[in-house]
N, CA, C and O atoms as a GROMACS GRO file, in nm:
protein
  440
    1MET      N    1  18.860  12.330   7.232
    1MET     CA    2  19.003  12.316   7.217
    1MET      C    3  19.033  12.289   7.070
    1MET      O    4  18.970  12.205   7.006
    2VAL      N    5  19.130  12.362   7.018
    2VAL     CA    6  19.173  12.341   6.881
    2VAL      C    7  19.322  12.307   6.885
    2VAL      O    8  19.406  12.393   6.915
    3ASP      N    9  19.354  12.184   6.854
    3ASP     CA   10  19.490  12.130   6.859
    3ASP      C   11  19.550  12.135   6.719
    3ASP      O   12  19.500  12.070   6.627
    4LEU      N   13  19.656  12.213   6.704
    4LEU     CA   14  19.720  12.232   6.573
    4LEU      C   15  19.850  12.154   6.558
    4LEU      O   16  19.913  12.160   6.453
    5ALA      N   17  19.890  12.081   6.661
    5ALA     CA   18  20.018  12.010   6.659
    5ALA      C   19  20.012  11.889   6.567
    5ALA      O   20  19.914  11.814   6.567
    6ASP      N   21  20.115  11.871   6.490
    6ASP     CA   22  20.119  11.756   6.400
    6ASP      C   23  20.212  11.645   6.450
    6ASP      O   24  20.209  11.534   6.396
    7SER      N   25  20.294  11.673   6.549
    7SER     CA   26  20.391  11.573   6.593
    7SER      C   27  20.365  11.520   6.734
    7SER      O   28  20.436  11.431   6.780
    8GLU      N   29  20.265  11.573   6.802
    8GLU     CA   30  20.230  11.524   6.935
    8GLU      C   31  20.105  11.438   6.926
    8GLU      O   32  20.023  11.456   6.835
    9PRO      N   33  20.088  11.344   7.019
    9PRO     CA   34  19.967  11.262   7.016
    9PRO      C   35  19.843  11.344   7.052
    9PRO      O   36  19.852  11.445   7.122
   10ALA      N   37  19.731  11.299   7.005
   10ALA     CA   38  19.604  11.365   7.039
   10ALA      C   39  19.580  11.354   7.189
   10ALA      O   40  19.622  11.257   7.252
   11LEU      N   41  19.514  11.453   7.244
   11LEU     CA   42  19.486  11.454   7.387
   11LEU      C   43  19.363  11.370   7.420
   11LEU      O   44  19.266  11.369   7.344
   12PRO      N   45  19.367  11.301   7.532
   12PRO     CA   46  19.244  11.236   7.579
   12PRO      C   47  19.158  11.343   7.646
   12PRO      O   48  19.204  11.410   7.739
   13VAL      N   49  19.037  11.360   7.601
   13VAL     CA   50  18.951  11.465   7.656
   13VAL      C   51  18.821  11.403   7.707
   13VAL      O   52  18.783  11.292   7.669
   14THR      N   53  18.754  11.478   7.792
   14THR     CA   54  18.626  11.433   7.845
   14THR      C   55  18.515  11.456   7.743
   14THR      O   56  18.533  11.530   7.647
   15ARG      N   57  18.405  11.395   7.765
   15ARG     CA   58  18.291  11.407   7.673
   15ARG      C   59  18.239  11.549   7.661
   15ARG      O   60  18.185  11.587   7.556
   16GLU      N   61  18.255  11.629   7.765
   16GLU     CA   62  18.197  11.763   7.766
   16GLU      C   63  18.272  11.863   7.677
   16GLU      O   64  18.219  11.968   7.643
   17LEU      N   65  18.394  11.830   7.641
   17LEU     CA   66  18.475  11.922   7.563
   17LEU      C   67  18.462  11.897   7.414
   17LEU      O   68  18.450  11.783   7.369
   18VAL      N   69  18.464  12.004   7.339
   18VAL     CA   70  18.474  11.995   7.193
   18VAL      C   71  18.622  12.002   7.161
   18VAL      O   72  18.691  12.096   7.199
   19TYR      N   73  18.672  11.901   7.091
   19TYR     CA   74  18.814  11.891   7.061
   19TYR      C   75  18.832  11.877   6.910
   19TYR      O   76  18.790  11.778   6.850
   20LEU      N   77  18.894  11.978   6.851
   20LEU     CA   78  18.925  11.974   6.708
   20LEU      C   79  19.074  11.952   6.692
   20LEU      O   80  19.154  12.028   6.747
   21ARG      N   81  19.112  11.851   6.619
   21ARG     CA   82  19.253  11.826   6.590
   21ARG      C   83  19.276  11.850   6.442
   21ARG      O   84  19.226  11.777   6.357
   22ILE      N   85  19.352  11.955   6.415
   22ILE     CA   86  19.383  11.993   6.277
   22ILE      C   87  19.535  12.000   6.268
   22ILE      O   88  19.593  12.106   6.292
   23PRO      N   89  19.600  11.889   6.235
   23PRO     CA   90  19.747  11.885   6.240
   23PRO      C   91  19.811  11.968   6.128
   23PRO      O   92  19.791  11.942   6.009
   24LEU      N   93  19.887  12.068   6.170
   24LEU     CA   94  19.956  12.156   6.076
   24LEU      C   95  20.107  12.145   6.097
   24LEU      O   96  20.154  12.132   6.210
   25ALA      N   97  20.180  12.151   5.989
   25ALA     CA   98  20.326  12.157   5.997
   25ALA      C   99  20.366  12.298   6.036
   25ALA      O  100  20.302  12.395   5.996
   26ASP      N  101  20.472  12.308   6.114
   26ASP     CA  102  20.521  12.439   6.156
   26ASP      C  103  20.618  12.491   6.051
   26ASP      O  104  20.740  12.489   6.069
   27GLY      N  105  20.562  12.537   5.942
   27GLY     CA  106  20.640  12.586   5.829
   27GLY      C  107  20.559  12.562   5.702
   27GLY      O  108  20.439  12.538   5.708
   28ALA      N  109  20.625  12.570   5.590
   28ALA     CA  110  20.557  12.550   5.462
   28ALA      C  111  20.523  12.403   5.442
   28ALA      O  112  20.581  12.315   5.505
   29GLY      N  113  20.427  12.378   5.353
   29GLY     CA  114  20.390  12.242   5.319
   29GLY      C  115  20.252  12.200   5.363
   29GLY      O  116  20.217  12.082   5.352
   30ASN      N  117  20.172  12.293   5.413
   30ASN     CA  118  20.035  12.262   5.455
   30ASN      C  119  19.937  12.279   5.340
   30ASN      O  120  19.956  12.365   5.253
   31SER      N  121  19.835  12.198   5.338
   31SER     CA  122  19.731  12.208   5.236
   31SER      C  123  19.647  12.333   5.260
   31SER      O  124  19.610  12.361   5.374
   32PRO      N  125  19.616  12.408   5.155
   32PRO     CA  126  19.532  12.527   5.173
   32PRO      C  127  19.398  12.497   5.240
   32PRO      O  128  19.351  12.576   5.322
   33TRP      N  129  19.335  12.384   5.204
   33TRP     CA  130  19.204  12.353   5.262
   33TRP      C  131  19.216  12.328   5.412
   33TRP      O  132  19.124  12.360   5.487
   34LEU      N  133  19.328  12.270   5.456
   34LEU     CA  134  19.348  12.243   5.598
   34LEU      C  135  19.371  12.373   5.676
   34LEU      O  136  19.322  12.389   5.787
   35LEU      N  137  19.446  12.464   5.616
   35LEU     CA  138  19.466  12.595   5.678
   35LEU      C  139  19.335  12.672   5.688
   35LEU      O  140  19.305  12.732   5.792
   36ARG      N  141  19.256  12.671   5.580
   36ARG     CA  142  19.125  12.739   5.584
   36ARG      C  143  19.035  12.677   5.690
   36ARG      O  144  18.966  12.750   5.762
   37LEU      N  145  19.035  12.544   5.700
   37LEU     CA  146  18.954  12.476   5.801
   37LEU      C  147  18.991  12.524   5.941
   37LEU      O  148  18.904  12.556   6.021
   38ALA      N  149  19.120  12.527   5.970
   38ALA     CA  150  19.166  12.568   6.103
   38ALA      C  151  19.125  12.712   6.132
   38ALA      O  152  19.070  12.740   6.238
   39VAL      N  153  19.152  12.802   6.041
   39VAL     CA  154  19.124  12.944   6.063
   39VAL      C  155  18.973  12.968   6.071
   39VAL      O  156  18.927  13.039   6.161
   40GLU      N  157  18.897  12.912   5.979
   40GLU     CA  158  18.752  12.936   5.979
   40GLU      C  159  18.683  12.873   6.099
   40GLU      O  160  18.585  12.928   6.149
   41ALA      N  161  18.732  12.758   6.146
   41ALA     CA  162  18.673  12.695   6.264
   41ALA      C  163  18.695  12.784   6.387
   41ALA      O  164  18.602  12.807   6.464
   42VAL      N  165  18.817  12.834   6.404
   42VAL     CA  166  18.845  12.921   6.518
   42VAL      C  167  18.768  13.052   6.505
   42VAL      O  168  18.716  13.104   6.605
   43ALA      N  169  18.759  13.107   6.384
   43ALA     CA  170  18.684  13.231   6.365
   43ALA      C  171  18.537  13.212   6.402
   43ALA      O  172  18.478  13.301   6.464
   44GLU      N  173  18.478  13.100   6.366
   44GLU     CA  174  18.339  13.075   6.400
   44GLU      C  175  18.320  13.059   6.551
   44GLU      O  176  18.220  13.106   6.606
   45LEU      N  177  18.414  12.994   6.616
   45LEU     CA  178  18.407  12.982   6.762
   45LEU      C  179  18.414  13.121   6.826
   45LEU      O  180  18.341  13.149   6.921
   46LEU      N  181  18.501  13.207   6.775
   46LEU     CA  182  18.511  13.344   6.826
   46LEU      C  183  18.382  13.421   6.804
   46LEU      O  184  18.331  13.486   6.896
   47ARG      N  185  18.328  13.413   6.683
   47ARG     CA  186  18.202  13.483   6.652
   47ARG      C  187  18.088  13.436   6.742
   47ARG      O  188  18.000  13.514   6.777
   48SER      N  189  18.091  13.309   6.778
   48SER     CA  190  17.985  13.251   6.860
   48SER      C  191  18.006  13.274   7.009
   48SER      O  192  17.920  13.239   7.090
   49GLY      N  193  18.117  13.333   7.045
   49GLY     CA  194  18.145  13.360   7.185
   49GLY      C  195  18.182  13.238   7.266
   49GLY      O  196  18.167  13.237   7.388
   50VAL      N  197  18.229  13.134   7.200
   50VAL     CA  198  18.267  13.010   7.268
   50VAL      C  199  18.409  13.025   7.322
   50VAL      O  200  18.501  13.053   7.245
   51PRO      N  201  18.428  13.007   7.452
   51PRO     CA  202  18.565  13.010   7.504
   51PRO      C  203  18.648  12.903   7.434
   51PRO      O  204  18.610  12.786   7.430
   52THR      N  205  18.761  12.942   7.379
   52THR     CA  206  18.837  12.853   7.293
   52THR      C  207  18.985  12.858   7.327
   52THR      O  208  19.042  12.966   7.343
   53LEU      N  209  19.046  12.742   7.337
   53LEU     CA  210  19.190  12.729   7.354
   53LEU      C  211  19.247  12.679   7.223
   53LEU      O  212  19.208  12.572   7.175
   54VAL      N  213  19.338  12.756   7.164
   54VAL     CA  214  19.408  12.715   7.043
   54VAL      C  215  19.552  12.686   7.085
   54VAL      O  216  19.616  12.769   7.150
   55PHE      N  217  19.604  12.569   7.047
   55PHE     CA  218  19.739  12.535   7.090
   55PHE      C  219  19.808  12.445   6.989
   55PHE      O  220  19.746  12.381   6.904
   56CYS      N  221  19.942  12.443   7.001
   56CYS     CA  222  20.026  12.355   6.920
   56CYS      C  223  20.139  12.306   7.010
   56CYS      O  224  20.122  12.300   7.131
   57GLY      N  225  20.252  12.272   6.953
   57GLY     CA  226  20.362  12.218   7.032
   57GLY      C  227  20.416  12.318   7.134
   57GLY      O  228  20.417  12.288   7.254
   58ALA      N  229  20.460  12.433   7.090
   58ALA     CA  230  20.518  12.534   7.179
   58ALA      C  231  20.435  12.662   7.184
   58ALA      O  232  20.460  12.748   7.268
   59GLY      N  233  20.336  12.675   7.097
   59GLY     CA  234  20.251  12.794   7.097
   59GLY      C  235  20.316  12.918   7.040
   59GLY      O  236  20.271  13.029   7.069
   60MET      N  237  20.420  12.903   6.962
   60MET     CA  238  20.495  13.018   6.913
   60MET      C  239  20.470  13.052   6.766
   60MET      O  240  20.494  13.166   6.725
   61SER      N  241  20.423  12.957   6.686
   61SER     CA  242  20.409  12.982   6.543
   61SER      C  243  20.271  12.943   6.490
   61SER      O  244  20.196  13.030   6.444
   62ARG      N  245  20.236  12.816   6.496
   62ARG     CA  246  20.106  12.773   6.443
   62ARG      C  247  19.992  12.840   6.517
   62ARG      O  248  19.896  12.887   6.455
   63THR      N  249  20.002  12.845   6.650
   63THR     CA  250  19.895  12.905   6.729
   63THR      C  251  19.873  13.052   6.694
   63THR      O  252  19.759  13.089   6.664
   64PRO      N  253  19.977  13.137   6.696
   64PRO     CA  254  19.951  13.277   6.660
   64PRO      C  255  19.907  13.296   6.515
   64PRO      O  256  19.828  13.386   6.486
   65CYS      N  257  19.957  13.213   6.423
   65CYS     CA  258  19.915  13.226   6.283
   65CYS      C  259  19.765  13.200   6.269
   65CYS      O  260  19.694  13.280   6.210
   66VAL      N  261  19.719  13.089   6.323
   66VAL     CA  262  19.578  13.053   6.309
   66VAL      C  263  19.490  13.146   6.393
   66VAL      O  264  19.387  13.193   6.344
   67ALA      N  265  19.530  13.172   6.517
   67ALA     CA  266  19.449  13.261   6.603
   67ALA      C  267  19.444  13.403   6.546
   67ALA      O  268  19.339  13.467   6.550
   68GLY      N  269  19.555  13.452   6.495
   68GLY     CA  270  19.558  13.586   6.437
   68GLY      C  271  19.471  13.598   6.313
   68GLY      O  272  19.398  13.695   6.297
   69ALA      N  273  19.480  13.499   6.226
   69ALA     CA  274  19.397  13.501   6.105
   69ALA      C  275  19.250  13.486   6.140
   69ALA      O  276  19.164  13.550   6.079
   70ALA      N  277  19.219  13.401   6.238
   70ALA     CA  278  19.080  13.383   6.281
   70ALA      C  279  19.026  13.511   6.343
   70ALA      O  280  18.911  13.549   6.319
   71LEU      N  281  19.107  13.577   6.423
   71LEU     CA  282  19.066  13.704   6.483
   71LEU      C  283  19.037  13.807   6.375
   71LEU      O  284  18.941  13.884   6.385
   72ALA      N  285  19.120  13.809   6.271
   72ALA     CA  286  19.098  13.901   6.160
   72ALA      C  287  18.965  13.873   6.091
   72ALA      O  288  18.891  13.967   6.059
   73LEU      N  289  18.933  13.746   6.067
   73LEU     CA  290  18.806  13.712   6.004
   73LEU      C  291  18.689  13.750   6.094
   73LEU      O  292  18.588  13.803   6.048
   74ALA      N  293  18.702  13.721   6.223
   74ALA     CA  294  18.593  13.747   6.317
   74ALA      C  295  18.570  13.897   6.336
   74ALA      O  296  18.456  13.940   6.350
   75ARG      N  297  18.676  13.975   6.337
   75ARG     CA  298  18.666  14.120   6.360
   75ARG      C  299  18.650  14.201   6.232
   75ARG      O  300  18.609  14.316   6.235
   76GLY      N  301  18.684  14.140   6.120
   76GLY     CA  302  18.678  14.213   5.993
   76GLY      C  303  18.797  14.305   5.972
   76GLY      O  304  18.785  14.406   5.903
   77CYS      N  305  18.911  14.272   6.030
   77CYS     CA  306  19.031  14.352   6.010
   77CYS      C  307  19.126  14.276   5.916
   77CYS      O  308  19.094  14.167   5.869
   78THR      N  309  19.241  14.334   5.890
   78THR     CA  310  19.336  14.268   5.800
   78THR      C  311  19.404  14.152   5.874
   78THR      O  312  19.406  14.148   5.997
   79LEU      N  313  19.459  14.060   5.797
   79LEU     CA  314  19.532  13.948   5.856
   79LEU      C  315  19.650  13.996   5.939
   79LEU      O  316  19.676  13.943   6.047
   80SER      N  317  19.720  14.096   5.890
   80SER     CA  318  19.834  14.150   5.964
   80SER      C  319  19.791  14.211   6.096
   80SER      O  320  19.861  14.197   6.197
   81GLU      N  321  19.678  14.279   6.098
   81GLU     CA  322  19.626  14.337   6.223
   81GLU      C  323  19.587  14.227   6.322
   81GLU      O  324  19.610  14.240   6.442
   82GLY      N  325  19.528  14.121   6.271
   82GLY     CA  326  19.492  14.009   6.357
   82GLY      C  327  19.614  13.945   6.419
   82GLY      O  328  19.615  13.916   6.539
   83LEU      N  329  19.717  13.922   6.339
   83LEU     CA  330  19.840  13.863   6.391
   83LEU      C  331  19.905  13.957   6.493
   83LEU      O  332  19.954  13.911   6.596
   84ALA      N  333  19.907  14.086   6.464
   84ALA     CA  334  19.966  14.182   6.558
   84ALA      C  335  19.891  14.182   6.691
   84ALA      O  336  19.954  14.192   6.796
   85ALA      N  337  19.760  14.171   6.687
   85ALA     CA  338  19.681  14.169   6.811
   85ALA      C  339  19.713  14.046   6.894
   85ALA      O  340  19.722  14.054   7.017
   86VAL      N  341  19.729  13.932   6.829
   86VAL     CA  342  19.756  13.807   6.900
   86VAL      C  343  19.897  13.804   6.957
   86VAL      O  344  19.919  13.750   7.066
   87THR      N  345  19.993  13.860   6.886
   87THR     CA  346  20.132  13.853   6.930
   87THR      C  347  20.174  13.970   7.019
   87THR      O  348  20.288  13.972   7.065
   88ALA      N  349  20.087  14.065   7.043
   88ALA     CA  350  20.122  14.184   7.119
   88ALA      C  351  20.149  14.155   7.267
   88ALA      O  352  20.224  14.229   7.332
   89SER      N  353  20.090  14.051   7.321
   89SER     CA  354  20.100  14.029   7.466
   89SER      C  355  20.202  13.924   7.508
   89SER      O  356  20.211  13.893   7.626
   90GLY      N  357  20.277  13.870   7.415
   90GLY     CA  358  20.374  13.768   7.454
   90GLY      C  359  20.467  13.732   7.341
   90GLY      O  360  20.454  13.783   7.230
   91PRO      N  361  20.560  13.643   7.369
   91PRO     CA  362  20.657  13.604   7.267
   91PRO      C  363  20.594  13.521   7.156
   91PRO      O  364  20.498  13.447   7.178
   92ALA      N  365  20.648  13.536   7.038
   92ALA     CA  366  20.604  13.458   6.922
   92ALA      C  367  20.722  13.442   6.828
   92ALA      O  368  20.813  13.526   6.826
   93ASP      N  369  20.722  13.336   6.752
   93ASP     CA  370  20.825  13.310   6.653
   93ASP      C  371  20.756  13.251   6.530
   93ASP      O  372  20.770  13.132   6.500
   94VAL      N  373  20.682  13.336   6.462
   94VAL     CA  374  20.598  13.293   6.351
   94VAL      C  375  20.684  13.251   6.232
   94VAL      O  376  20.772  13.325   6.187
   95SER      N  377  20.657  13.132   6.181
   95SER     CA  378  20.725  13.082   6.063
   95SER      C  379  20.680  13.162   5.940
   95SER      O  380  20.561  13.164   5.910
   96PRO      N  381  20.772  13.227   5.870
   96PRO     CA  382  20.734  13.302   5.751
   96PRO      C  383  20.664  13.215   5.646
   96PRO      O  384  20.570  13.260   5.580
   97GLY      N  385  20.710  13.090   5.631
   97GLY     CA  386  20.648  13.000   5.533
   97GLY      C  387  20.504  12.968   5.569
   97GLY      O  388  20.418  12.968   5.481
   98LEU      N  389  20.478  12.942   5.696
   98LEU     CA  390  20.342  12.913   5.741
   98LEU      C  391  20.253  13.035   5.725
   98LEU      O  392  20.141  13.024   5.676
   99TRP      N  393  20.301  13.151   5.767
   99TRP     CA  394  20.220  13.273   5.757
   99TRP      C  395  20.188  13.304   5.611
   99TRP      O  396  20.076  13.344   5.581
  100SER      N  397  20.283  13.285   5.522
  100SER     CA  398  20.258  13.307   5.379
  100SER      C  399  20.151  13.212   5.328
  100SER      O  400  20.064  13.251   5.249
  101GLU      N  401  20.156  13.086   5.372
  101GLU     CA  402  20.056  12.988   5.329
  101GLU      C  403  19.917  13.023   5.384
  101GLU      O  404  19.817  13.008   5.314
  102VAL      N  405  19.911  13.070   5.508
  102VAL     CA  406  19.781  13.111   5.566
  102VAL      C  407  19.723  13.226   5.484
  102VAL      O  408  19.606  13.223   5.447
  103GLN      N  409  19.805  13.325   5.456
  103GLN     CA  410  19.758  13.440   5.377
  103GLN      C  411  19.712  13.396   5.238
  103GLN      O  412  19.607  13.440   5.192
  104ALA      N  413  19.789  13.311   5.172
  104ALA     CA  414  19.753  13.264   5.039
  104ALA      C  415  19.625  13.181   5.043
  104ALA      O  416  19.540  13.194   4.955
  105ALA      N  417  19.611  13.096   5.143
  105ALA     CA  418  19.492  13.010   5.152
  105ALA      C  419  19.366  13.092   5.172
  105ALA      O  420  19.261  13.059   5.117
  106LEU      N  421  19.375  13.198   5.249
  106LEU     CA  422  19.256  13.278   5.276
  106LEU      C  423  19.224  13.375   5.164
  106LEU      O  424  19.108  13.407   5.142
  107THR      N  425  19.324  13.422   5.094
  107THR     CA  426  19.297  13.515   4.983
  107THR      C  427  19.257  13.439   4.856
  107THR      O  428  19.189  13.496   4.771
  108SER      N  429  19.298  13.314   4.842
  108SER     CA  430  19.264  13.238   4.722
  108SER      C  431  19.118  13.194   4.720
  108SER      O  432  19.064  13.164   4.614
  109GLU      N  433  19.054  13.189   4.837
  109GLU     CA  434  18.915  13.144   4.842
  109GLU      C  435  18.816  13.254   4.804
  109GLU      O  436  18.699  13.226   4.779
  110GLN      N  437  18.862  13.377   4.801
  110GLN     CA  438  18.771  13.489   4.773
  110GLN      C  439  18.755  13.512   4.626
  110GLN      O  440  18.682  13.603   4.586
   0.00000   0.00000   0.00000
């Protein structure tokens, strides 16, 4: 489980679950290192074939941004293609500020 919500309390989980809490703001103002951590952690879980739940408050912005970017890293496609794949099956309301920060954080590390 990867929890991206910054305004909700952390979930109580059982010992058997891996729980990553990476609190992100739903919009601009996130640290690049925190965005990279979230995306790279999810990408590694995907590459490893680990069933993974990525979630935030409503699942409309932070979740598709991080999941889409992680999918792009895991598949080797563009960030836009990753986001399109994640948002193709349901509603999304991606924050332009957050998406810009995700793109900048991932391109600045290369």
